[in-house]
A tleap script that builds the chain and sets N, CA, C and O, in Angstrom:
source leaprc.protein.ff14SB
mol = sequence {
  NMET ASP ILE ALA GLU THR LYS ALA LYS LEU
  LYS GLN VAL LEU VAL ASP GLU LEU MET LEU
  PRO HIE GLY PRO GLU GLU ILE ALA ASP ALA
  THR PRO LEU PHE GLY PRO GLU GLY LEU GLY
  LEU ASP SER VAL ASP ALA LEU GLN VAL VAL
  VAL ALA LEU GLU LYS HIE PHE GLY LEU LYS
  VAL GLY ASP ALA GLU VAL ALA LYS LYS VAL
  LEU HIE SER VAL ASP SER ILE ILE GLU ALA
  LEU GLU GLN GLU LYS CGLN
}
set mol.1.N position { 0.182 -14.644 -9.861 }
set mol.1.CA position { 0.213 -13.237 -10.193 }
set mol.1.C position { 1.653 -12.742 -10.075 }
set mol.1.O position { 2.299 -12.934 -9.044 }
set mol.2.N position { 2.154 -12.101 -11.140 }
set mol.2.CA position { 3.525 -11.594 -11.069 }
set mol.2.C position { 3.562 -10.232 -10.377 }
set mol.2.O position { 2.522 -9.677 -10.020 }
set mol.3.N position { 4.766 -9.705 -10.194 }
set mol.3.CA position { 4.933 -8.467 -9.427 }
set mol.3.C position { 4.214 -7.293 -10.100 }
set mol.3.O position { 3.597 -6.479 -9.414 }
set mol.4.N position { 4.285 -7.196 -11.417 }
set mol.4.CA position { 3.623 -6.092 -12.124 }
set mol.4.C position { 2.110 -6.140 -11.912 }
set mol.4.O position { 1.475 -5.109 -11.688 }
set mol.5.N position { 1.541 -7.337 -11.984 }
set mol.5.CA position { 0.095 -7.490 -11.757 }
set mol.5.C position { -0.266 -7.162 -10.314 }
set mol.5.O position { -1.295 -6.541 -10.048 }
set mol.6.N position { 0.586 -7.584 -9.387 }
set mol.6.CA position { 0.346 -7.302 -7.976 }
set mol.6.C position { 0.400 -5.808 -7.708 }
set mol.6.O position { -0.427 -5.279 -6.967 }
set mol.7.N position { 1.379 -5.118 -8.311 }
set mol.7.CA position { 1.483 -3.658 -8.148 }
set mol.7.C position { 0.233 -2.976 -8.688 }
set mol.7.O position { -0.314 -2.080 -8.047 }
set mol.8.N position { -0.219 -3.398 -9.866 }
set mol.8.CA position { -1.410 -2.798 -10.472 }
set mol.8.C position { -2.629 -3.020 -9.578 }
set mol.8.O position { -3.422 -2.103 -9.364 }
set mol.9.N position { -2.775 -4.241 -9.055 }
set mol.9.CA position { -3.904 -4.535 -8.162 }
set mol.9.C position { -3.804 -3.708 -6.883 }
set mol.9.O position { -4.810 -3.177 -6.412 }
set mol.10.N position { -2.602 -3.594 -6.317 }
set mol.10.CA position { -2.401 -2.823 -5.098 }
set mol.10.C position { -2.777 -1.358 -5.311 }
set mol.10.O position { -3.465 -0.764 -4.481 }
set mol.11.N position { -2.333 -0.789 -6.405 }
set mol.11.CA position { -2.657 0.610 -6.689 }
set mol.11.C position { -4.162 0.800 -6.844 }
set mol.11.O position { -4.715 1.791 -6.367 }
set mol.12.N position { -4.825 -0.145 -7.508 }
set mol.12.CA position { -6.279 -0.055 -7.669 }
set mol.12.C position { -6.975 -0.175 -6.318 }
set mol.12.O position { -7.946 0.534 -6.055 }
set mol.13.N position { -6.485 -1.068 -5.460 }
set mol.13.CA position { -7.051 -1.216 -4.113 }
set mol.13.C position { -6.895 0.082 -3.334 }
set mol.13.O position { -7.835 0.516 -2.668 }
set mol.14.N position { -5.721 0.709 -3.407 }
set mol.14.CA position { -5.503 1.973 -2.708 }
set mol.14.C position { -6.486 3.045 -3.188 }
set mol.14.O position { -7.081 3.755 -2.377 }
set mol.15.N position { -6.650 3.158 -4.494 }
set mol.15.CA position { -7.568 4.149 -5.064 }
set mol.15.C position { -9.000 3.864 -4.615 }
set mol.15.O position { -9.718 4.776 -4.206 }
set mol.16.N position { -9.413 2.600 -4.690 }
set mol.16.CA position { -10.790 2.236 -4.345 }
set mol.16.C position { -11.072 2.377 -2.853 }
set mol.16.O position { -12.068 2.983 -2.458 }
set mol.17.N position { -10.193 1.816 -2.026 }
set mol.17.CA position { -10.429 1.795 -0.578 }
set mol.17.C position { -10.316 3.178 0.058 }
set mol.17.O position { -11.031 3.487 1.012 }
set mol.18.N position { -9.412 4.011 -0.474 }
set mol.18.CA position { -9.189 5.336 0.104 }
set mol.18.C position { -9.932 6.436 -0.651 }
set mol.18.O position { -9.875 7.609 -0.283 }
set mol.19.N position { -10.631 6.033 -1.714 }
set mol.19.CA position { -11.366 6.979 -2.553 }
set mol.19.C position { -10.464 8.148 -2.979 }
set mol.19.O position { -10.821 9.319 -2.854 }
set mol.20.N position { -9.290 7.779 -3.483 }
set mol.20.CA position { -8.321 8.787 -3.919 }
set mol.20.C position { -8.846 9.528 -5.143 }
set mol.20.O position { -9.555 8.945 -5.963 }
set mol.21.N position { -8.503 10.811 -5.273 }
set mol.21.CA position { -9.023 11.623 -6.375 }
set mol.21.C position { -8.314 11.409 -7.718 }
set mol.21.O position { -8.576 12.135 -8.678 }
set mol.22.N position { -7.429 10.431 -7.789 }
set mol.22.CA position { -6.722 10.168 -9.038 }
set mol.22.C position { -6.666 8.666 -9.291 }
set mol.22.O position { -6.982 7.863 -8.414 }
set mol.23.N position { -6.263 8.304 -10.496 }
set mol.23.CA position { -6.242 6.905 -10.880 }
set mol.23.C position { -4.987 6.180 -10.439 }
set mol.23.O position { -3.994 6.807 -10.070 }
set mol.24.N position { -5.035 4.852 -10.479 }
set mol.24.CA position { -3.883 4.045 -10.062 }
set mol.24.C position { -2.640 4.299 -10.902 }
set mol.24.O position { -1.520 4.157 -10.412 }
set mol.25.N position { -2.830 4.672 -12.161 }
set mol.25.CA position { -1.685 4.925 -13.040 }
set mol.25.C position { -0.895 6.159 -12.616 }
set mol.25.O position { 0.241 6.345 -13.054 }
set mol.26.N position { -1.474 6.995 -11.777 }
set mol.26.CA position { -0.800 8.210 -11.312 }
set mol.26.C position { 0.034 7.981 -10.047 }
set mol.26.O position { 0.711 8.896 -9.577 }
set mol.27.N position { -0.012 6.765 -9.498 }
set mol.27.CA position { 0.752 6.447 -8.294 }
set mol.27.C position { 2.056 5.779 -8.714 }
set mol.27.O position { 2.051 4.664 -9.235 }
set mol.28.N position { 3.163 6.463 -8.487 }
set mol.28.CA position { 4.467 5.886 -8.813 }
set mol.28.C position { 4.844 4.862 -7.746 }
set mol.28.O position { 4.465 4.995 -6.583 }
set mol.29.N position { 5.585 3.853 -8.150 }
set mol.29.CA position { 5.939 2.759 -7.238 }
set mol.29.C position { 6.685 3.234 -5.994 }
set mol.29.O position { 6.483 2.698 -4.904 }
set mol.30.N position { 7.545 4.237 -6.154 }
set mol.30.CA position { 8.381 4.688 -5.040 }
set mol.30.C position { 7.828 5.924 -4.319 }
set mol.30.O position { 8.442 6.405 -3.367 }
set mol.31.N position { 6.687 6.437 -4.759 }
set mol.31.CA position { 6.100 7.621 -4.119 }
set mol.31.C position { 5.703 7.304 -2.683 }
set mol.31.O position { 5.007 6.319 -2.435 }
set mol.32.N position { 6.143 8.134 -1.731 }
set mol.32.CA position { 5.719 7.910 -0.337 }
set mol.32.C position { 4.195 8.014 -0.221 }
set mol.32.O position { 3.580 8.891 -0.829 }
set mol.33.N position { 3.600 7.127 0.552 }
set mol.33.CA position { 2.149 7.167 0.726 }
set mol.33.C position { 1.736 8.270 1.690 }
set mol.33.O position { 0.647 8.830 1.570 }
set mol.34.N position { 2.608 8.580 2.644 }
set mol.34.CA position { 2.280 9.556 3.682 }
set mol.34.C position { 3.141 10.796 3.541 }
set mol.34.O position { 4.257 10.736 3.026 }
set mol.35.N position { 2.609 11.931 4.006 }
set mol.35.CA position { 3.364 13.173 3.984 }
set mol.35.C position { 3.084 13.999 2.750 }
set mol.35.O position { 2.550 13.503 1.759 }
set mol.36.N position { 3.454 15.270 2.823 }
set mol.36.CA position { 3.147 16.208 1.732 }
set mol.36.C position { 3.903 15.932 0.429 }
set mol.36.O position { 3.447 16.332 -0.643 }
set mol.37.N position { 5.058 15.249 0.511 }
set mol.37.CA position { 5.814 14.946 -0.708 }
set mol.37.C position { 5.289 13.705 -1.426 }
set mol.37.O position { 5.766 13.359 -2.506 }
set mol.38.N position { 4.306 13.038 -0.821 }
set mol.38.CA position { 3.743 11.831 -1.419 }
set mol.38.C position { 2.261 11.983 -1.679 }
set mol.38.O position { 1.800 13.028 -2.136 }
set mol.39.N position { 1.521 10.929 -1.382 }
set mol.39.CA position { 0.071 10.949 -1.586 }
set mol.39.C position { -0.662 11.729 -0.501 }
set mol.39.O position { -1.837 12.060 -0.660 }
set mol.40.N position { 0.024 12.024 0.595 }
set mol.40.CA position { -0.586 12.812 1.652 }
set mol.40.C position { -1.561 12.049 2.539 }
set mol.40.O position { -2.450 12.647 3.145 }
set mol.41.N position { -1.396 10.728 2.617 }
set mol.41.CA position { -2.277 9.940 3.474 }
set mol.41.C position { -2.012 10.279 4.938 }
set mol.41.O position { -0.935 10.758 5.294 }
set mol.42.N position { -3.028 10.018 5.794 }
set mol.42.CA position { -2.881 10.283 7.226 }
set mol.42.C position { -3.097 9.010 8.035 }
set mol.42.O position { -3.206 7.923 7.466 }
set mol.43.N position { -3.159 9.138 9.358 }
set mol.43.CA position { -3.252 7.959 10.226 }
set mol.43.C position { -4.551 7.182 10.027 }
set mol.43.O position { -4.559 5.959 10.164 }
set mol.44.N position { -5.636 7.861 9.709 }
set mol.44.CA position { -6.898 7.166 9.429 }
set mol.44.C position { -6.745 6.336 8.154 }
set mol.44.O position { -7.203 5.196 8.079 }
set mol.45.N position { -6.091 6.932 7.157 }
set mol.45.CA position { -5.830 6.212 5.908 }
set mol.45.C position { -4.952 4.990 6.168 }
set mol.45.O position { -5.148 3.939 5.558 }
set mol.46.N position { -3.982 5.129 7.076 }
set mol.46.CA position { -3.078 4.018 7.399 }
set mol.46.C position { -3.870 2.817 7.878 }
set mol.46.O position { -3.596 1.687 7.475 }
set mol.47.N position { -4.847 3.057 8.735 }
set mol.47.CA position { -5.682 1.960 9.234 }
set mol.47.C position { -6.444 1.309 8.087 }
set mol.47.O position { -6.549 0.084 8.021 }
set mol.48.N position { -6.973 2.125 7.190 }
set mol.48.CA position { -7.692 1.581 6.040 }
set mol.48.C position { -6.769 0.754 5.148 }
set mol.48.O position { -7.170 -0.286 4.626 }
set mol.49.N position { -5.539 1.217 4.977 }
set mol.49.CA position { -4.576 0.480 4.148 }
set mol.49.C position { -4.255 -0.864 4.787 }
set mol.49.O position { -4.202 -1.883 4.098 }
set mol.50.N position { -4.041 -0.871 6.104 }
set mol.50.CA position { -3.737 -2.122 6.817 }
set mol.50.C position { -4.880 -3.115 6.640 }
set mol.50.O position { -4.645 -4.291 6.362 }
set mol.51.N position { -6.108 -2.651 6.800 }
set mol.51.CA position { -7.284 -3.520 6.641 }
set mol.51.C position { -7.382 -4.017 5.196 }
set mol.51.O position { -7.673 -5.190 4.958 }
set mol.52.N position { -7.140 -3.126 4.239 }
set mol.52.CA position { -7.213 -3.504 2.820 }
set mol.52.C position { -6.144 -4.531 2.457 }
set mol.52.O position { -6.405 -5.454 1.686 }
set mol.53.N position { -4.939 -4.372 3.009 }
set mol.53.CA position { -3.868 -5.332 2.718 }
set mol.53.C position { -4.218 -6.716 3.235 }
set mol.53.O position { -3.938 -7.720 2.581 }
set mol.54.N position { -4.828 -6.767 4.402 }
set mol.54.CA position { -5.215 -8.072 4.934 }
set mol.54.C position { -6.364 -8.665 4.126 }
set mol.54.O position { -6.367 -9.861 3.832 }
set mol.55.N position { -7.331 -7.839 3.769 }
set mol.55.CA position { -8.512 -8.301 3.034 }
set mol.55.C position { -8.167 -8.778 1.624 }
set mol.55.O position { -8.631 -9.833 1.191 }
set mol.56.N position { -7.362 -8.008 0.917 }
set mol.56.CA position { -7.093 -8.299 -0.499 }
set mol.56.C position { -5.858 -9.160 -0.741 }
set mol.56.O position { -5.777 -9.863 -1.749 }
set mol.57.N position { -4.891 -9.106 0.185 }
set mol.57.CA position { -3.623 -9.795 -0.051 }
set mol.57.C position { -3.231 -10.762 1.064 }
set mol.57.O position { -2.252 -11.496 0.931 }
set mol.58.N position { -3.993 -10.768 2.168 }
set mol.58.CA position { -3.668 -11.658 3.278 }
set mol.58.C position { -2.450 -11.222 4.075 }
set mol.58.O position { -1.911 -12.008 4.854 }
set mol.59.N position { -2.003 -9.975 3.894 }
set mol.59.CA position { -0.825 -9.467 4.602 }
set mol.59.C position { -1.270 -8.820 5.912 }
set mol.59.O position { -2.064 -7.879 5.916 }
set mol.60.N position { -0.747 -9.336 7.015 }
set mol.60.CA position { -1.078 -8.784 8.328 }
set mol.60.C position { 0.066 -7.895 8.797 }
set mol.60.O position { 1.223 -8.314 8.835 }
set mol.61.N position { -0.280 -6.662 9.152 }
set mol.61.CA position { 0.693 -5.696 9.652 }
set mol.61.C position { 0.201 -5.272 11.032 }
set mol.61.O position { -0.619 -4.363 11.156 }
set mol.62.N position { 0.715 -5.945 12.075 }
set mol.62.CA position { 0.221 -5.679 13.412 }
set mol.62.C position { 1.081 -4.740 14.227 }
set mol.62.O position { 0.581 -4.058 15.121 }
set mol.63.N position { 2.346 -4.696 13.936 }
set mol.63.CA position { 3.297 -3.906 14.720 }
set mol.63.C position { 3.472 -2.519 14.102 }
set mol.63.O position { 3.651 -2.395 12.891 }
set mol.64.N position { 3.420 -1.472 14.938 }
set mol.64.CA position { 3.514 -0.091 14.446 }
set mol.64.C position { 4.849 0.196 13.772 }
set mol.64.O position { 4.888 0.887 12.754 }
set mol.65.N position { 5.948 -0.325 14.324 }
set mol.65.CA position { 7.260 -0.098 13.722 }
set mol.65.C position { 7.368 -0.776 12.360 }
set mol.65.O position { 7.920 -0.209 11.417 }
set mol.66.N position { 6.840 -1.987 12.268 }
set mol.66.CA position { 6.845 -2.703 10.988 }
set mol.66.C position { 5.962 -1.953 9.992 }
set mol.66.O position { 6.315 -1.821 8.821 }
set mol.67.N position { 4.814 -1.464 10.460 }
set mol.67.CA position { 3.888 -0.741 9.586 }
set mol.67.C position { 4.543 0.488 8.973 }
set mol.67.O position { 4.309 0.794 7.803 }
set mol.68.N position { 5.360 1.195 9.744 }
set mol.68.CA position { 6.040 2.385 9.216 }
set mol.68.C position { 6.909 2.035 8.020 }
set mol.68.O position { 6.972 2.790 7.049 }
set mol.69.N position { 7.579 0.893 8.088 }
set mol.69.CA position { 8.447 0.469 6.985 }
set mol.69.C position { 7.625 -0.073 5.819 }
set mol.69.O position { 7.860 0.286 4.665 }
set mol.70.N position { 6.662 -0.935 6.128 }
set mol.70.CA position { 5.873 -1.594 5.088 }
set mol.70.C position { 5.012 -0.592 4.324 }
set mol.70.O position { 4.902 -0.688 3.102 }
set mol.71.N position { 4.407 0.355 5.011 }
set mol.71.CA position { 3.462 1.277 4.381 }
set mol.71.C position { 4.118 2.519 3.781 }
set mol.71.O position { 3.432 3.500 3.494 }
set mol.72.N position { 5.416 2.486 3.594 }
set mol.72.CA position { 6.114 3.651 3.045 }
set mol.72.C position { 5.699 3.962 1.603 }
set mol.72.O position { 5.425 5.114 1.265 }
set mol.73.N position { 5.655 2.933 0.763 }
set mol.73.CA position { 5.360 3.126 -0.663 }
set mol.73.C position { 4.791 1.830 -1.239 }
set mol.73.O position { 4.728 0.805 -0.559 }
set mol.74.N position { 4.384 1.897 -2.491 }
set mol.74.CA position { 3.921 0.686 -3.180 }
set mol.74.C position { 5.060 -0.340 -3.203 }
set mol.74.O position { 4.835 -1.526 -2.960 }
set mol.75.N position { 6.271 0.117 -3.495 }
set mol.75.CA position { 7.420 -0.793 -3.532 }
set mol.75.C position { 7.636 -1.504 -2.199 }
set mol.75.O position { 7.911 -2.703 -2.173 }
set mol.76.N position { 7.514 -0.768 -1.090 }
set mol.76.CA position { 7.747 -1.392 0.216 }
set mol.76.C position { 6.648 -2.392 0.570 }
set mol.76.O position { 6.914 -3.400 1.225 }
set mol.77.N position { 5.421 -2.120 0.144 }
set mol.77.CA position { 4.326 -3.066 0.372 }
set mol.77.C position { 4.558 -4.335 -0.458 }
set mol.77.O position { 4.370 -5.448 0.034 }
set mol.78.N position { 4.962 -4.160 -1.700 }
set mol.78.CA position { 5.246 -5.308 -2.574 }
set mol.78.C position { 6.374 -6.148 -1.978 }
set mol.78.O position { 6.309 -7.377 -1.997 }
set mol.79.N position { 7.402 -5.493 -1.452 }
set mol.79.CA position { 8.516 -6.218 -0.814 }
set mol.79.C position { 7.999 -7.056 0.355 }
set mol.79.O position { 8.397 -8.209 0.521 }
set mol.80.N position { 7.122 -6.479 1.156 }
set mol.80.CA position { 6.556 -7.231 2.299 }
set mol.80.C position { 5.703 -8.401 1.813 }
set mol.80.O position { 5.732 -9.476 2.412 }
set mol.81.N position { 4.955 -8.206 0.752 }
set mol.81.CA position { 4.146 -9.296 0.190 }
set mol.81.C position { 5.049 -10.421 -0.323 }
set mol.81.O position { 4.746 -11.598 -0.128 }
set mol.82.N position { 6.145 -10.065 -0.972 }
set mol.82.CA position { 7.071 -11.070 -1.485 }
set mol.82.C position { 7.725 -11.842 -0.340 }
set mol.82.O position { 7.890 -13.058 -0.433 }
set mol.83.N position { 8.096 -11.155 0.732 }
set mol.83.CA position { 8.686 -11.812 1.892 }
set mol.83.C position { 7.681 -12.763 2.561 }
set mol.83.O position { 8.047 -13.827 3.062 }
set mol.84.N position { 6.429 -12.357 2.553 }
set mol.84.CA position { 5.360 -13.175 3.163 }
set mol.84.C position { 5.193 -14.507 2.414 }
set mol.84.O position { 4.851 -15.528 3.011 }
set mol.85.N position { 5.440 -14.475 1.098 }
set mol.85.CA position { 5.300 -15.689 0.285 }
set mol.85.C position { 6.361 -16.736 0.612 }
set mol.85.O position { 6.135 -17.932 0.427 }
set mol.86.N position { 7.514 -16.287 1.096 }
set mol.86.CA position { 8.642 -17.207 1.325 }
set mol.86.C position { 8.449 -18.057 2.538 }
set mol.86.O position { 9.309 -18.877 2.860 }
savepdb mol mol.pdb
quit
């Protein structure tokens, strides 16, 4: 799976797992996932995202400091997935 396919799958997973009110095509790669300037996710959503990343992509995010960086945006999650492959 190339990066574009992975991004598309990730966005669909976010929409499905978090029951977001919009489609995956409306999520920009660099849009922050948390906070009012982004998707507006909260700490409960963060836990769901962590579980979804492990379930769908095998990415484990156990450390809170690492999670803050990894869960910033679709781009940051993709970067972590790419690093995990190496």
